[in-house]
C-alpha positions as CSV (number, residue, x, y, z in Angstrom):
1,X,0.0,0.0,0.0
2,X,1.4,3.3,-1.0
3,X,0.5,6.9,-0.3
4,X,1.9,10.4,-0.6
5,X,2.3,12.0,2.8
6,X,3.0,15.5,1.6
7,X,-0.6,16.5,1.7
8,X,-1.3,15.8,5.4
9,X,1.4,18.0,6.9
10,X,1.7,21.0,4.6
11,X,-0.2,24.3,5.0
12,X,-1.5,24.0,1.4
13,X,-3.2,20.6,2.1
14,X,-6.5,22.0,0.9
15,X,-5.1,22.2,-2.7
16,X,-3.2,18.9,-2.7
17,X,-4.5,15.6,-4.0
18,X,-3.6,12.5,-1.9
19,X,-3.6,9.0,-3.5
20,X,-3.6,5.8,-1.6
21,X,-3.1,2.6,-3.6
22,X,-4.3,-0.6,-2.0
23,X,-3.1,-3.9,-3.5
24,X,-2.8,-7.5,-2.3
25,X,0.6,-8.7,-1.0
26,X,1.9,-10.5,-4.1
27,X,4.7,-12.7,-2.8
28,X,5.3,-14.3,-6.2
29,X,5.3,-12.7,-9.6
30,X,3.2,-14.3,-12.4
31,X,6.4,-15.9,-13.8
32,X,7.5,-17.3,-10.5
33,X,4.0,-18.7,-9.8
34,X,3.9,-20.5,-13.2
35,X,7.4,-21.8,-12.6
36,X,6.3,-23.2,-9.3
37,X,3.3,-24.8,-11.1
38,X,5.6,-26.3,-13.8
39,X,8.0,-27.8,-11.2
40,X,5.1,-29.2,-9.1
41,X,3.6,-30.8,-12.3
42,X,6.9,-32.3,-13.3
43,X,7.5,-33.7,-9.8
44,X,3.9,-35.0,-9.5
45,X,3.8,-36.6,-12.9
46,X,7.2,-38.1,-12.4
47,X,6.1,-39.8,-9.2
48,X,2.8,-40.9,-10.8
49,X,4.7,-42.4,-13.8
50,X,7.0,-44.4,-11.5
51,X,3.9,-45.6,-9.6
52,X,2.1,-46.5,-12.9
53,X,5.2,-48.4,-14.1
54,X,5.0,-50.5,-10.9
55,X,1.3,-51.3,-11.7
56,X,-0.4,-48.6,-9.6
57,X,-1.9,-47.0,-12.7
58,X,-4.8,-45.5,-10.7
59,X,-2.5,-42.9,-9.3
60,X,-2.4,-41.1,-12.7
61,X,-6.0,-39.8,-12.8
62,X,-5.7,-38.6,-9.2
63,X,-2.4,-36.8,-10.0
64,X,-4.2,-35.1,-12.9
65,X,-7.0,-33.9,-10.6
66,X,-4.5,-32.7,-8.0
67,X,-2.6,-30.7,-10.7
68,X,-5.8,-29.3,-12.1
69,X,-6.8,-28.0,-8.7
70,X,-3.3,-26.6,-8.1
71,X,-3.4,-24.9,-11.6
72,X,-6.8,-23.3,-10.8
73,X,-5.5,-22.0,-7.5
74,X,-2.4,-20.6,-9.1
75,X,-4.5,-18.9,-11.8
76,X,-6.9,-17.3,-9.3
77,X,-4.0,-16.1,-7.2
78,X,-2.1,-14.6,-10.1
79,X,-5.3,-12.9,-11.4
80,X,-6.2,-11.4,-8.0
81,X,-2.6,-10.1,-7.5
82,X,-3.4,-7.6,-10.3
83,X,-6.4,-6.1,-8.4
84,X,-6.1,-2.5,-7.2
85,X,-8.1,0.0,-5.2
86,X,-7.1,3.6,-5.5
87,X,-8.4,6.2,-3.1
88,X,-8.0,9.8,-4.4
89,X,-8.7,12.5,-1.7
90,X,-9.2,16.0,-3.0
91,X,-10.4,19.1,-1.1
92,X,-14.0,18.2,-1.7
93,X,-14.3,14.6,-3.0
94,X,-13.1,11.2,-1.9
95,X,-13.0,9.0,-5.1
96,X,-12.6,5.2,-4.8
97,X,-11.4,3.6,-8.1
98,X,-11.6,-0.2,-8.5
99,X,-9.6,-1.9,-11.3
100,X,-6.8,-4.1,-12.4
101,X,-3.2,-3.3,-13.4
102,X,-3.1,-2.6,-17.1
103,X,-6.8,-2.1,-17.6
104,X,-7.5,1.0,-15.6
105,X,-10.4,1.7,-13.3
106,X,-13.5,-0.5,-13.9
107,X,-15.7,1.1,-11.3
108,X,-15.5,4.6,-9.7
109,X,-17.4,5.8,-6.6
110,X,-17.3,9.4,-5.5
111,X,-18.1,10.5,-2.0
112,X,-18.4,14.0,-0.5
113,X,-15.2,14.4,1.6
114,X,-16.8,16.4,4.4
115,X,-19.6,13.9,4.9
116,X,-17.6,10.7,4.6
117,X,-17.1,8.6,7.8
118,X,-14.5,5.8,8.1
119,X,-15.9,2.7,9.9
120,X,-13.9,-0.3,10.9
121,X,-16.5,-3.0,11.6
122,X,-15.9,-6.3,13.2
123,X,-16.6,-9.5,11.2
124,X,-19.9,-11.3,11.4
125,X,-18.4,-14.0,13.5
126,X,-15.7,-13.9,16.2
127,X,-12.8,-15.0,14.0
128,X,-13.9,-13.2,10.8
129,X,-11.8,-10.4,9.3
130,X,-12.8,-6.8,10.0
131,X,-14.4,-4.7,7.3
132,X,-13.3,-1.2,6.4
133,X,-16.3,0.8,5.2
134,X,-16.6,4.4,3.9
135,X,-20.0,5.8,4.6
136,X,-21.5,8.9,3.1
137,X,-25.2,10.0,2.9
138,X,-26.5,6.4,3.2
139,X,-24.0,5.0,0.7
140,X,-21.6,2.4,2.0
141,X,-18.4,1.4,0.2
142,X,-16.3,-1.5,1.4
143,X,-12.5,-1.1,0.8
144,X,-9.3,-2.9,1.6
145,X,-10.6,-6.4,1.6
146,X,-7.2,-7.7,0.6
147,X,-5.4,-6.3,3.7
148,X,-4.9,-7.9,7.1
149,X,-6.8,-6.7,10.1
150,X,-3.8,-4.8,11.4
151,X,-3.3,-3.1,8.0
152,X,-7.0,-2.2,7.8
153,X,-6.8,-0.6,11.2
154,X,-3.8,1.5,10.2
155,X,-5.5,2.5,7.0
156,X,-8.6,3.5,8.9
157,X,-6.6,5.7,11.2
158,X,-4.8,7.3,8.3
159,X,-8.1,8.0,6.4
160,X,-9.6,9.5,9.5
161,X,-6.6,11.8,9.7
162,X,-6.8,12.8,6.0
163,X,-10.6,13.3,6.1
164,X,-10.6,15.4,9.2
165,X,-11.5,19.0,8.4
166,X,-8.9,21.7,9.2
167,X,-11.0,23.2,12.0
168,X,-11.2,19.8,13.9
169,X,-8.3,18.2,15.8
170,X,-6.8,15.3,13.9
171,X,-6.5,11.8,15.6
172,X,-3.4,11.4,17.7
173,X,-0.3,10.4,15.8
174,X,0.3,7.5,18.2
175,X,-2.8,5.8,16.8
176,X,-1.4,5.8,13.3
177,X,1.5,3.3,13.8
178,X,1.2,-0.5,13.9
179,X,1.8,-2.8,16.8
180,X,5.2,-3.5,15.4
181,X,6.3,0.1,15.5
182,X,6.4,0.6,11.8
183,X,4.9,3.7,10.3
184,X,2.1,3.1,7.8
185,X,4.3,3.9,4.8
186,X,7.1,1.6,5.8
187,X,5.1,-1.7,5.5
């Protein structure tokens, strides 16, 4: 997650646009993920071939099913790694853009900045993930579903700070760090 912090501290914050880009933690590139898939397929098919050679031919269809499931999981993972949410905060509007890398925004929601509230809601059940919601005039927009609970809490604190009008005191700076002592931009 990336943001430009110049807008929050400068006296000209009313004329600056702030962007926050929310993306999943992609630990593997697409090339690395498919390399993993290829190596797993080679190993699985090699073992299945040896088993079939020794008369256990029924291993082959199950190896095929296993590799098909693994391939589907890798495909979905690589595809979701390209998802992005971009929050654009201007003096009067908070714009939420949903899209994919390379294809631009596929959906855009605009909320009035002064009326927008940031809500961090608990999950439906005890162990469910929290939900970060932007609420404005009866409209609710869920954001940051790809983040961890800790990252969503940090983002909620940062958004509350950015959306606070100049005449109101901002949330305390101590609320903006994570439990590990990293500032929001250092993650």
